[in-house]
C-alpha positions in Angstrom: 0.0 0.0 0.0 1.3 3.5 -0.9 1.8 6.1 1.7 2.7 9.7 1.7 6.4 10.2 2.5 7.4 7.0 0.8 11.1 7.3 -0.2 12.6 5.8 -3.3 16.3 4.9 -3.3 18.3 6.7 -6.0 18.8 3.5 -8.0 15.1 2.8 -8.0 14.4 6.3 -9.3 16.7 5.6 -12.2 15.1 2.3 -13.0 11.6 3.9 -13.0 12.6 6.7 -15.2 14.4 4.3 -17.6 11.0 2.7 -18.2 9.5 5.9 -19.6 9.6 5.6 -23.4 10.5 9.3 -23.9 13.6 8.8 -21.7 14.5 5.2 -22.2 17.2 5.9 -24.8 19.1 8.4 -22.7 22.5 7.4 -21.2 22.5 6.6 -17.4 24.2 9.9 -16.4 21.5 12.0 -18.2 18.7 10.0 -16.5 20.5 10.5 -13.2 20.3 14.3 -13.7 16.5 14.0 -14.2 16.2 11.7 -11.2 18.1 14.2 -9.0 15.9 17.1 -10.0 12.6 15.1 -9.4 10.5 15.2 -6.2 8.3 12.4 -5.0 4.5 13.1 -4.8 1.8 10.9 -3.4 -1.8 11.3 -4.6 -4.6 9.3 -2.9 -7.3 7.9 -5.2 -9.6 10.8 -6.5 -7.0 13.5 -5.9 -6.7 16.1 -8.6 -3.2 16.4 -10.2 -4.1 19.0 -12.9 -7.2 21.0 -13.5 -8.5 21.7 -17.0 -8.4 25.4 -17.8 -5.2 26.0 -15.9 -1.6 25.9 -17.2 0.2 22.7 -16.4 3.0 23.5 -13.9 4.9 20.2 -13.8 5.6 16.7 -15.3 4.7 13.6 -13.4 6.2 10.2 -14.1 4.1 7.4 -12.5 6.0 5.0 -10.2 2.9 3.2 -8.8 -0.8 3.6 -9.4 -2.6 5.2 -12.3 -3.5 8.8 -13.4 -6.4 9.4 -15.8 -6.7 12.4 -18.2 -9.7 14.1 -19.7 -9.4 17.1 -22.0 -11.7 19.0 -24.3 -14.6 16.8 -23.3 -12.9 13.5 -24.3 -11.0 10.9 -22.3 -7.4 11.0 -23.3 -6.3 7.9 -21.5 -4.5 6.5 -18.5 -0.9 6.8 -17.4 0.4 3.9 -15.3 3.9 2.9 -14.2 6.4 3.8 -16.9 4.2 6.6 -18.3 3.8 10.3 -17.5 1.6 13.3 -17.8 2.3 17.0 -18.2 5.3 17.1 -20.5 3.5 17.7 -23.7 1.4 20.5 -22.1 4.6 22.3 -20.8 6.5 21.9 -24.1 3.5 23.2 -26.1 2.9 26.1 -23.7 -0.8 25.0 -23.6 -2.6 27.5 -21.4 -5.6 25.2 -20.8 -4.1 21.9 -19.9 -6.2 18.8 -19.1 -8.0 17.3 -16.1 -5.8 14.7 -14.6 -6.9 12.7 -11.5 -5.5 9.8 -9.5 -7.6 6.8 -10.4 -5.7 4.7 -7.8 -3.4 5.7 -4.9 -0.4 6.9 -6.9 3.2 7.7 -6.4 5.0 9.9 -9.0 8.3 11.6 -9.6 7.6 15.2 -10.3 9.6 17.9 -12.1 8.1 21.4 -12.0 8.2 23.7 -15.0 11.4 25.5 -13.8 13.2 22.3 -13.2 12.3 21.0 -16.6 13.7 24.2 -18.2 16.9 24.1 -16.1 17.6 20.5 -17.0 17.0 21.0 -20.7 19.1 24.2 -20.8 22.0 22.7 -18.8 22.0 19.3 -20.6 21.6 19.7 -24.3 21.9 15.9 -25.0 18.6 15.6 -23.0 16.9 18.3 -25.1 18.2 16.8 -28.3 16.9 13.4 -27.3 13.5 14.8 -26.6 13.4 16.6 -29.9 14.3 13.4 -31.6 11.6 11.4 -29.7 9.0 14.0 -30.3 9.7 14.0 -34.0 9.4 10.2 -34.1 6.1 10.4 -32.3 4.8 13.0 -34.7 5.8 10.7 -37.7 4.0 7.8 -36.0 0.8 9.8 -35.6 0.9 11.3 -39.1 1.4 7.9 -40.7 -1.1 6.1 -38.4 -3.9 8.5 -39.2 -2.7 9.5 -42.7 -2.6 13.1 -41.9 -1.1 16.2 -43.6 1.8 17.4 -41.5 1.6 20.8 -43.2 -2.0 21.3 -42.1 -2.4 24.3 -39.8 1.0 25.8 -40.9 0.4 29.0 -42.8 1.9 29.4 -46.2 4.2 32.3 -46.7 3.9 34.9 -49.5 6.3 34.4 -52.3 8.8 37.2 -52.9 11.7 35.9 -55.0 14.2 37.5 -57.3 13.9 36.1 -60.9 17.3 34.4 -60.6 20.4 34.1 -58.4 20.9 33.7 -54.7 19.5 36.0 -52.0 21.5 37.9 -49.5 21.8 37.2 -45.8 19.3 39.8 -44.7 16.6 38.3 -47.1 17.4 34.8 -45.8 16.9 36.0 -42.2 13.7 37.7 -43.1 12.4 34.5 -44.8 13.3 32.3 -41.8 11.7 34.8 -39.3 8.4 34.5 -41.1 8.3 30.7 -40.7 6.1 29.6 -37.9 8.8 27.4 -36.4 11.3 30.3 -36.1 9.0 33.3 -35.6 10.2 33.9 -32.0 13.9 33.1 -32.7 16.6 35.7 -32.3 18.3 37.4 -35.3 21.6 36.0 -34.1 20.3 32.4 -34.2 18.7 32.9 -37.6 21.8 34.5 -39.0 23.9 31.5 -37.8 21.5 29.2 -39.5 21.1 31.2 -42.7 24.9 31.3 -43.3 25.0 27.5 -43.4 22.2 27.0 -45.9 22.3 27.1 -49.7 19.6 28.3 -52.0 18.5 25.6 -54.6 16.1 25.5 -57.5 14.4 22.5 -59.0 12.3 21.9 -62.1 8.9 20.2 -62.0 9.1 16.4 -61.7 12.4 16.4 -59.8 12.6 13.6 -57.2 14.0 15.1 -54.0 14.1 11.7 -52.3 12.5 8.3 -52.3 10.7 6.7 -49.4 13.1 4.7 -47.2 16.2 6.7 -48.1 18.4 8.3 -45.4 17.3 11.7 -44.2 20.4 13.9 -43.5 19.0 17.2 -44.9 16.0 19.5 -45.0 14.5 21.9 -47.5 12.9 25.1 -46.3 10.5 25.8 -49.2 10.5 29.4 -50.4 8.4 29.0 -53.5 6.6 26.2 -55.4 4.9 23.0 -54.3 6.0 19.5 -53.6 3.9 16.3 -53.8 4.6 14.0 -50.9 3.2 10.4 -51.0 4.0 7.4 -48.8 3.1 3.7 -48.6 1.3 4.4 -45.3 -1.3 6.4 -47.2 0.2 9.8 -46.4 -0.4 12.2 -49.2 0.1 16.0 -48.9 1.3 19.0 -50.9 3.5 21.3 -48.9 4.3 24.8 -50.2 6.1 27.9 -49.1 7.1 28.1 -45.5 7.1 24.3 -44.9 10.3 22.7 -43.4 10.3 19.7 -45.8 12.0 16.6 -44.4 12.6 18.1 -40.9 10.6 15.6 -39.0 12.5 12.6 -40.2 15.9 14.4 -40.2 15.5 15.5 -36.6 14.0 12.1 -35.7 17.0 10.4 -37.3 14.7 7.9 -39.2 14.5 7.2 -43.0 12.2 9.2 -45.2 8.6 8.1 -44.7 7.4 9.4 -48.1 8.6 10.2 -51.6 9.0 13.9 -52.4 8.6 15.1 -56.0 8.4 18.7 -57.1 5.0 19.6 -58.8 6.1 23.1 -59.8 9.4 24.9 -60.0 10.6 25.0 -56.5 13.0 27.3 -54.7 14.3 26.3 -51.2 17.0 26.8 -48.7 18.8 23.5 -48.3 20.7 22.5 -45.2 22.1 19.5 -43.3 20.3 18.6 -40.1 23.6 18.9 -38.3 23.5 22.6 -38.9 20.1 23.0 -37.2 21.2 20.7 -34.3 24.3 22.9 -33.8 22.2 26.1 -33.9 19.8 24.6 -31.3 22.7 23.8 -29.0 23.9 27.4 -29.2 20.4 28.9 -28.9 18.2 27.3 -26.2 15.2 29.6 -26.9 15.2 28.6 -30.6 15.3 24.9 -29.7 12.4 25.3 -27.2 10.4 27.2 -29.8 10.9 24.3 -32.3 9.9 21.8 -29.6 6.8 23.9 -28.8 5.7 23.7 -32.4 6.2 19.9 -32.4 4.3 19.5 -29.2 1.4 21.8 -30.4 1.0 19.7 -33.5 1.1 16.5 -31.5 -1.6 17.8 -29.1 -3.9 18.8 -32.0 -3.6 15.3 -33.4 -4.3 13.6 -30.1 -7.3 15.9 -29.4 -8.6 15.1 -32.9 -8.1 11.3 -32.3 -9.8 11.5 -28.9 -12.8 13.3 -30.3 -13.2 10.6 -32.9 -12.9 7.9 -30.3 -9.5 6.7 -31.7 -7.1 5.1 -29.3 -3.8 6.9 -29.0 -1.0 6.8 -26.4 -1.5 9.3 -23.5 1.2 12.0 -24.0 4.0 12.2 -21.5 
């Protein structure tokens, strides 16, 4: 039987956190950092962990018991040992949150919002790991439900010179208009813009085949690409879409074939460039993570409203 004040030895904390899918691939020293920053919390059955309509202030990893979540009028699922709640809401900066209650007497390891930010800022390998896992989760949801990953992402107006490259200032201006970089500093955008090359493609150009490695991304400036995959994914991204970023950051093969439908102009870069820029610019990395988390929340809310089973977000 669980009791308030129950203490977990350090090794047991590590073992419990190692069971969390989002953290399981981290090296032991990184998980130890998270374990040291966490506090134990006990919730008797029926206790409220989060209230819907209020910002989520912490992440809870369930050690024993079960936490149930309800949001936007639909049941989102249950988190038992090895699962967690609150992380997606914090990353997405969701102001409304979800209703989370203890469905059994429950013991959790809790990190408050400030502790999460401190750990991610001080230990970039942890942040990079979470970005990778969030990208993989987004791909899993997109392919499972055959969704358009560009949906909800506003297209940018096209303003291109007839030929030739664009200067650094124009590149920065273009990047700043993209939703994933809208809050980023000029310094971070300049660092990224210097490492990218402008490329042009004629209609019918195969940018990649499904299953190929995914080292690079194309930030579409003009034109349209047809993306089709064996999972049933079929979408047509246009200006402002970071083509290939999900699988490149997730370090997985391409999950669709990309062929230009019209003449396309894009900024092309290696994913290593973006990773390096993220390491130097914490705010930019967190903004990108927020966009990933917001997209994931929208998909999970959509699935819950349709009665589709989906994993409860950590």
